[in-house]
N, C-alpha and C positions, 0 to 999 in steps of 0.2 A: 182667553185662547191659549191651551197649553202646548208647550214649545215640546216638538218631537223629541221621544227619546232617542240619546245618543247609543249608536251601535255599540254592541259589547267588543272590545278591541283585546287580543292576548287569549292565551289557552284558558281552557276550564282549570279550576283549582289543583285537580289532580295531575291533568297534564303537567301543569306548570311545577308541582311537586318532583317529577321524575324528568323533567327536560334536561336538567344539568346532568343527571347520571347519564341519561340515553344519549345526549349528545358527545358528552365524554365519551362514553364507550365507542361509539360508531368512530370517535377520532381515534382512539388508541388503537383499536383493531386494523383500521384503514393503514395508520402507520407501522404497525406489527408485521400487517403483511408485505407492506412495502420494504421495509428494510430486513425481511426474510428473503423477498425476491431479489434484493441487490446482488449477496453474496453468492446464492444460489446460479443466477444469470451468471456472474464473473465466474465461477467455476467450471459453468459449463464452456465459457469461450476460452478460459486458460489454455487447454489442450492444444485448441487450434491456433495459437498464435505463441508456441513455444515455450509456455510456463514461466512467464517473467515477470518483476514487480509491476513493470508498466501497463499492464492489461489491467490492474485493479483502479490504477490511476486515472486511465481510460475510462473505465466503468462510471468512476466517482464524476469525472466531468460530465459523462453523458447524462446520468442520473441528473446530477445538479441542473444542465439544460432543459431537460424535461421538465424538473420541478418548476424551474424559471416559466416553461411556457405554460404549464397548469396554474401557477400564479396569477400571469396575464390575462389567462381565459377568463378567470373567475372573477378578476378585476373589470375588465370588459364587459362580461355578460352581465353581471350584477348592476352595472351602471346603465347598460342601455335597455335589460328588461326588467329590473326590480327584483327584489327577493321572490316573490310568487311565481312569475312567470319563469324565471330563471331556475326554481326548483324543478318544474316539469322539464326543463333542459338537463338540468343535471343527473335525474334518473336516468334519460337517454344516455348520457355520455358515460356514467358507471356501466350501463346495460351493455353498450356497445363490444368491448373486449371481450364478453362472454361466448363472442362467435370465434374467436382466437386463442382463447385457452385451452388445453395446459399450453406453456411456455416451453418451446424446444429448441434447443440449437446444437446442431451436429456438422459433419463434415461437408454435407451438401450444401446446407444455407452457407457456410463459409467459404466453398468454393466458387458460389455466384459472386464474390467480391475478391478473389484471387489478385485483381488487376493492380489493388489499390494498394499504397502503403500500409504497414500493419495499424499505424492508429488511424485511418481512415477507414480500412476493412474492419475493425472493430467497432467502430461507430456505427457503420453501415449495418453490420450483423446485427447489434444491438437493436439499433432502430425498428429492422423488419420485425424481430424476433419479440422484443420485449417494449416496444416504444408506444404502443397502444393502451394496455393495461396498467403501465408504470404512470401514463399523464393522465389516465383516469383516476388512478388513486392520488395524484399530485392535486388534482384539482379539490377534494374532500375538505382537507384542512382549511384553507382559507374560506372555501363556501361555507363549512357550517358553523364556522365561526361567525362568519357576518351573517348568517341565519338566525343563529342565537343572538346575537345583538340587538335584531330587530323584532324579538318577540317580548311579551310581557315577561318570561321569564327572566327576561336579562336585567330588569329594573333593580335587583340587588346584587347583582353579580359583575363582577369583573369578566368580560368574554377572554381575557388573557390566561384565565387559567385552564382554558381549553390548549391554550399554546403548549402549556406544561404537559398535560395529559396526551397530546398528541408525541410530544418529544419522549415521554415514558413509554409510550407504545413503542416509539423508533428503537429505542434503548432496550426494551424486552425484546423485540424480535430480533435484534443484534448479537444479544446475547445467548440467546434460545439457539440460533442457527448453529453455530460451531460448537455448542456445548450438549444439545438436545436432540436436534434435526439431522445434524451432518452424520454423527456417529452412527444413528437409529435406523435411517433410510436412504436407499438411493435416490439418483437424481431423478428418475422418472416418477417415484413413489413421493418425493418433496415437490415435485411440480404438479404432481394433483394435488398432494396437501394444500398448497397455495391456491389453486383453483377454487379448492371447497371454501376458503378462507376468503376469496373474494367474493364468492356468493353469499357469505354472511355479513361482509361490509355492504354489498349492494343493497341487501334487506334492508339493514339499519339506516343507510343512508335514505333508503325510500320513505322509511317511517318518520325520520327526522324532516324529509320534503313535506310529508303529510301535516305535520305539525306547522310548519314554516307556512304552506297553503292557507292554513285555519287561523293563524294567529299574527301572520307579520303585518309590521305596521312601518310606516316612515317615522325612524326615530328622531326627526327634527320637528315634527309637527307637535307643536304645542297643546294642541286641542285634546290629544291621547297622552300626552309627556313624554318627553326623551328619557333616555337612562342618566341615571344619576352621574355626575363626573366622577372620574375615576381618580383615585389618591395616587398620586405620584406619576400621571401622564400629562404629557405635554403637549401645549395647546399653541402650534405655531402659528404666528400670523404670515400672510401671503410674501412680503419681502424676504423672507428667512425659510421659504417653504422649499425651495430647491437645494439651499447650504444642509438644511436639516436631512432632506433625502440623499444628498452625498453622503452626509456623515453615516446614516443608516449603511449605506453600500461601504462604506470603507469598514465599519466595525464589525460587517458582515464578511468581508471578502480576507481579511488577514487570518483570522482563524482557518477559514477553507483552504488558504493557500498554507498555512503551517499544518494543516489534518495532510495534507498531499506531501508535505516534504517530510515531516516525521516518517509517516507510513514507508517512504521509500527509504530512509534513513535506517529502518529497523528490519526491512524484510530484505534488503541488499546484502546483510550480513547472515541471515538467515535462511529462510526461504518463503516465496509468495504463498501463502495458505489461509484460509478465511480466519483462523484463530489470530493471526499477526495483524490481517487487516482489521480486524473488530476491534481492538485493544484502543488504537488512538481514535477511532470513531466513537466508541462507546464514551469516551473521555467527552469527545465533543457534544456529543447528544446529552450527556448527563449535565453539563454545563445549563444548557438550554433549560433542562428539567428544574434545577436548582435556583436559576435567577430569574424566572416567570412563576415561582411558586406564589401564593398567595401570601405566605411569610417565608421567605428566602431563609435556608439554616446556615448559611454563609454568608455574612454581612458584608455588602459591596465596599465600605470605606477599610474594612480587614483586609479585603484582598489587593485593593488599591496600595495600602501601606505596604504589605509584602512582597508584591509582584517584583518589585526591582531586585530583590534577592535573588527570587528566582530565575530571572532572566540573566543576572550576573553568572549564578550557577550553570545555566545554557551556555554561555560564552566560554565558562571556563573546561567543560566536558568537550567543547569541540575540538580545542588543540591539545586537550590530554590524552585523548582517546586517538589523535591523527594517527593513521598508519597503522593500527592494531585493530583485532577484532573487539567485538564487546564484551564487558564483563560483567557479573552477576549485576551489579547495583546500575549499571549505566541504563540498561533497560527502562526500566521503572522509573528512574529518575528523569528520561526524556518522556517519558509517559505525562508524570505527575507536572512537571515545566508548562508541558503542552496545556494540560489540563489548567494551570493557573493562567495561560492565556487566554484561554476560551472564556474562563469565570470572568475576567477582566473584561474582555471584549464584548461579550455577551451580556455582561451586567451592565456595561453603559448603554448596549441597545435597549436593554429592559428599562433604563432610567428614560431613556428617550422616544419611549414608544409613544404614540398618538392616541388621541382620542378613538372612539370606535368607530366613528365616521371614517376615517382613514385607515383603518384595519388591512384591509386588502390592498391598499398601495403600500403601505408598511411592508408586508409580506412580500410584495413585488420586489421592492427595492433590497430587501435584504437576501430574495433568492438571486436576485441580479449580482448582488456582492459575491454571494458564496460560488456564482458560476463564472464570474470574474477570476477569482482567486483560484478556484481550482483550475481552470484552463491556463492561466499563466503559468501555474509550477508543473502540471502534467503535460501540457502539450507543446506551448511556447518555449519554456526554458531548456527542455533537452534538445531543441534545435537551434537555440541560439547562443548557449553557455557550454563552454567545454568543461567547466569547474562548476560543482554544486554548491552554488553559494546563495542560493533560494532559503535553504535552511536556517542561516545566522540572519538572514536579512528579514525572516518572518519573526525571529525573534525579536529585531531591533524594532520593526514594525508594531509589535505588540505593546510596546513600550509608551508608543504614542496614542493609543488607545484613550489616555486622560488627557491629552493635549488640548489646549482651550486656545484656539486664535485671539479672539477677544481678551482672555488673560494674559496671553503673550504679550499683545500690543501694550498693554498698562503697565509691564513690568521693564526695569531696565535689565539691558544686555550687554552692558560694557564689559568687556573681559570674557564673555560667554565661550567665544571659541578657543580662549588659551589651554583649559582643560583639556577638552578633546585632543587639541594639537601637542600638547605635552605628554598626554598617553600615548600616542601615535610613536612620539620620539622614542620615550621610555620603552616602549613594547619593541621596538626595532633594535634597540640597545641590549634587552634582555635576550632577546631571542639569537643575535649576534655573539653575546659572548658567553651565555651560560652553558652551550654545548662544547666549550674548551674545558669546562670545569666538571660537568656533571655528566652522567648517562643519559644517554637521549630520551629512555621511559622517564626518568626524573625531570628532564628539562620538560617534558610534556606535560607533566602535572603541575608545575611551580612557575613556569613562565608568566602566566597571566593573573598570579595571584594579586600580586603586588598592584598593578594598574587597575584590576577590578576594585579592588578595595579602596584605593585614591576616588576611583568613578562614583562609588556607592554613595560618595559626598554630595553629588547630582542628582539623587534618586528623586527628590522633591519637585524637579523641573523636566519633565519626561523629553523635551526637546534635546535639552542639553544634556541629559543622559543617553539619549539616545546615539547622541553622536560621541559620547565618551565610549560608547560599546562598540562603535562603527570603528574609532581610533585604536581600540585594542586589537579587534581583528585583523584590521588593514596592517598594525605594526607585526602582529604575529605572520601575517602572508609574507613578511619579508626572511622568513627564516633561510637560513644557508643550506645549500645542497646536501652538506655532510650530515646533515639529521637523517633523512629520510632516502637520501640518493638524488641526484640531479633527472629531472623530468625530461625523458628524450620523446616522449608523445604521450597527448591525452585526449581520449576522443569520446564522445557522448552520443548515444542515439535512444532509440525507443527501447532497445533491450538493455541498457544501462551503462554505466562511465569505465573503462578501460584505460589503463595508463601503463607506460613502461618507464622504471626507472632505473639508473645506472650507478651502483653502488659501489665508487672508488676504492672504499675503505676496506671492504670485503671482497673485490675483485670479480664482481657478479652482475646480472642484470638481470631485473624481476618483471614479472608480468603480473598484473593484478587486475581484477575485477571488484569496484567498490574496494575492501580492506583485504579481501580474499586472495592469497598468494595462489597464482594459476600456473606458474612455472619459473623458472628461473635458469640462467645459463652461467657458466663460469667464463670469464675474460682471460682465464691462464690457456693461450694456445694449446696445453697437453691436455686438458681437460674439457675442452670445448666440446667435445662429442660424447661427453660423459653425462648422461640423464642425472639430474640432479632434486630435490625435495621429495614429492611424494613418488617418484620413478625412479629411483635408485634401484643399482645393479644387486645390491643387498636386502634390498625390500622384496614386498610381493610383487612389482611389476616384472623386476628381475627375475623371479621364479617363473613367473607365468611363460615369460617369452623364451625362458631356456627352454621349459618344457614342450612349448608349441614346437620350437626348432628340432627338437629330438624327435618328434611324432613322425611316423612314416604313415603315407595314404591319406594324409588330411590334405586338402588344396592349399596351396600356398597363396591364400587370399585373407588379407587382414582388414576388418571393418573397424573403425574407431567412431564412436559417437561423440563428439566434443573436441576441438582441434588446440583450446589453449594457445601455447607458445611452441607446439608442434614438439614437444619434448620426447613422445613415445617413439618418433620416428627414428632414434638413435639404436632402436634395437630393428630396425629392418635389414632384410638380408638380400643379396642381389638376386635369389631365386623367386622373391616375394613381390606380390603387388596390394597396394594400401589404398583404401577410400577413407577419407575424411567426410564425416556429417558434421556441418557447424550452420548454427543458425544464425549468429551475428557477423555481419560483413566487416565490422571494426577488426574483431578477431582474427580472421583470414588476412587482412590487411597487413596485419603485426606479424604473423607467424610466417608470410610470404616475403616478408621484407628481410634479407639476409644482414643488413646494417643493423636490425633489432636483434634477431633470432635467426640461428645460421642452421636449425636442426632439419629442416627441412631439404633446403639446399645442400647440405652437407651429404645427407642420406640418398636423395635422388637427384644427383647435379644436372642430369638432362631432362628431368621433370615428366619423365615416360611411365612410371611405374608408379605414380601417385596421382590420385584425383581427389578434388575437394570437392564437396556436393553440398550446397547452400540449400537450406530450409530447415525445417523442424524434422527430426529424426522420424519419428511416427510417420510422417507423410512422405518424406523422400525415401525411407526404406521399403516403403509398400510398393517403390517404383522401381525397385534395382531386383534383378531376376539371380544374380550371383550369388553361391552358396559359398559361404565363408568356413575357413578351418579356425578363426579366432573373431570372436565379434566382441569389443570391449566397451562398456557403456562408462564412459568419462565425462558425461557433460553434467554442468552445474549452473544452478541460476542461484546467484548468492552464494551459498557455502553448501547448497545441497542439490541432490539431483530432484528433476521436477517431476512432481506426484504422478503424472500423466505418463512418465517413462517406466512407473514402476507397477503398472497394473496389469493383471492377466491377459488381458487383450494385447497390450505392449508385448509381452512374454512371448506368446504364440506367435506375433510376427518376427521378433527376433529368430524362435526357433524356426521358422521356416524360411530362414535367410542363412540358417547354419547348417553345414555339413552334418552327417547323420551323426559322428563320433566329435564334431567340432566342439570348442571351447567357447562358452559363455561366460565372458568375466564383467564384474563391476567393480569400479571404484568408488568407495562409498566415504571415505574420510570427511569425517565431519564433526564439529564442534556440539552440534545441539540437538541433531536429529540421528535416532539409532534406527538405522534401517535393515541391519541384519535380521532382525526376528522377521521382520515383511518378505524379506527376501528368502529365508528359508522356509515359509509358510507357502511363498510364491511355489518354490521349486516342489516341495512336497503334493503340491495339487496338480502338479503336470509330472509327477514320477520322476524328477531329476536328481543325479548324485550331486551333493554340494559339500563343498570344503570352504572353510575361512581363514583368513590370517590378520591378525591385528598386530602390526609391527610397531614395537613402543621401544627406540633405540634409547641406549642410556642416554643421561643428560647431559655427561660431557660431549657426547655427539652432535645432539640436538643443538648444544650451544655453539658450536663451530659452524663458521660460515661455509655454506657450500655443501653440508651434509644432509642425509636423509633425514625426511620429517616422519613425524608419525602418521603410519597410514593403515587403512583397512580396506582388503579386498575380499570379495566371493566371488567363487567360480563355480558354474553348473555344467553339467555334461548329458547326454543321455547314455552316454556310454562310461558307466563307474570305472570300468579299467583306465581311462584318458587320464582322469584325477590321481590315480593312483602313484604317478610319475612325481607328483610335487614332494617338496622336501616335509620331513617332518615338524616342521614350524606350520605346517596347516593341517587344521583339525575338521574332521568331517562334522557336521553339523545336525541336530535333529529338530524338527520345527516345534513350537510350541502350540500344544491343541488349543490355546485361549486366543491366538493371534488369527485371526479373518484376513485372509490375502484381499487386497486392494483389487478392484476392478472400475473399469472406466464410470461405471454407475455408482458405484459407491468407495469412497475411501475418506480418511478421516486422518490428518496428519497430527490432530492433539495430541492421539495413542502414542505417537512415536517422539514426540518431542522431549527429550531430556532436560527437565526444568532444573535439576541440580547442576547443570553446565554453565548457566547464565551467572 
């Protein structure tokens, strides 16, 4: 009797030959679309929440959470249904979002959740507008990789090469958005383009599902033969299963937390725009591509050997730049050190990856780690920590990526505590004594060198080296108040960190957001009411208010977008009423506290001619009916005016609240962004007269405490005669024909970045 023929399992030879490329293309394009959607949605949301760096961090947490849900869905559905039946379900999941595309976020949607706090409001808006399509895209990567591992095409391939392809697509999408998509198309066009890309992804997923339906098999069935063992893959026994899973989670959580921390560190000094969001995230994704490649171009032992030096460099940069803006070298240095940490953690993750049968479980733990790390820094830290310690903490935690508890137990640890404690003591002594011998900036750059050189002796022991870094950082934290001034207040919320410092040596009080100075007041009673820094009487602000005071027929109403320390109130006259528009409640608390700054209380002792309106200027000005004689934009996020306050629609709103011959002024002092060409183009598009003054005081005046700072102002008016009263230091400007005015739909801050200033 002849035995029955075994049914043919697996795809046809032609399909088997093209399956790797087809699956890789589907994964690459799905990731590309997903990581173009991320900055697109964040940019749509940014103007509705005030244009602050925390918007991007909140978006990151949301997308990491949805990614986790997608991975859990893939794991559970594959376990319950198996690849063949799950293939049918996956097509339905990917097809569902077609009913809600394209993605649109506008004021009407945001106002539905106005009662919530800014973090919760952002999460709710994102869930309604982009939750479904992003969830569907999040399910594609783990599902297709699992499908591939159950087809005959997988017998000669490591399915983890698809993970590298997915991250390569993510990286391509992330770079394409600020460099190609954002400058070329408006938000509505971008959203339509993403919808078309989603259709292509849906078609490719459908084709992959057909291959799975035809050729899927049980990889554990010996009758048909399972996939060959994968080189370097860890096969874990049951007792160690939870320990291994928790290690996956830790190795994913640290780079995710580090990503959020370093992004905040960069954007708080420049401006929150997609280009600066992309730099750290691109490094994060590139590390995945490299470590999960079939032949990693950077050997993991090399990274392990030299990352300690990078970590020491990060600990050096933190105190060396304390209290000062970023220099040219520090921005790429921070990103490169972060990239090294990602290579280390993700390289350890690649070494610990499991056999294909646990592939979906692996991705769930990795995604859970990413979500936990992101939420810890983006949402928890701003509400529980007044000091931004998460950045150095992430550096220290990265060092522990190579820590092995088993190896630690086998070693002798007698005296391991002695070196970290000694470095703590030495750092305290140095930071207390050096300021008496050297200038502050020199102290910043040298105080950590000796302790870090000694700490590097312990670099072969991750736990001991991490404790040494903690010792150095704690020691430097004991710096005397004479270095940066005595801290009078430090506050942190969704909108950032503000602090007030009393500098007794220079007899002044400074108000800072991050490292950016937003106001200063002299402690000398004779100078207490004199505006300082960017607002001095000899600078553009003094000219502006002198001219406004001399003009007849203008309403004596002044509107200021951005409160700061309330410095501009020093120009208030008895016959004027003033309105400040401020987004951050912490800033209002500082400016209205006369024990910190007295500009408001001195100018308006009875509080009757001044009003502070809380909320984003675009939203609050729309509800105001007053016509202002002078409207001044002095709102800063980090060191730049938020982009949504610089669009044509924003300009139309300002003009609608301005008297016919009134003055619209912009304070645009900035180290990194050139805004004057954009303002000139905006003014030309509305037929406004425009003048500009760039005030560069002589070096000896800049060096004097309390003197005016370099400042740049632009003024506009419908009536050219209004601006003729300005001094000759102001120059009329002519718009460049090559500059396209920004709109709510289309803007790209990349073109305005002055890269030479970094």
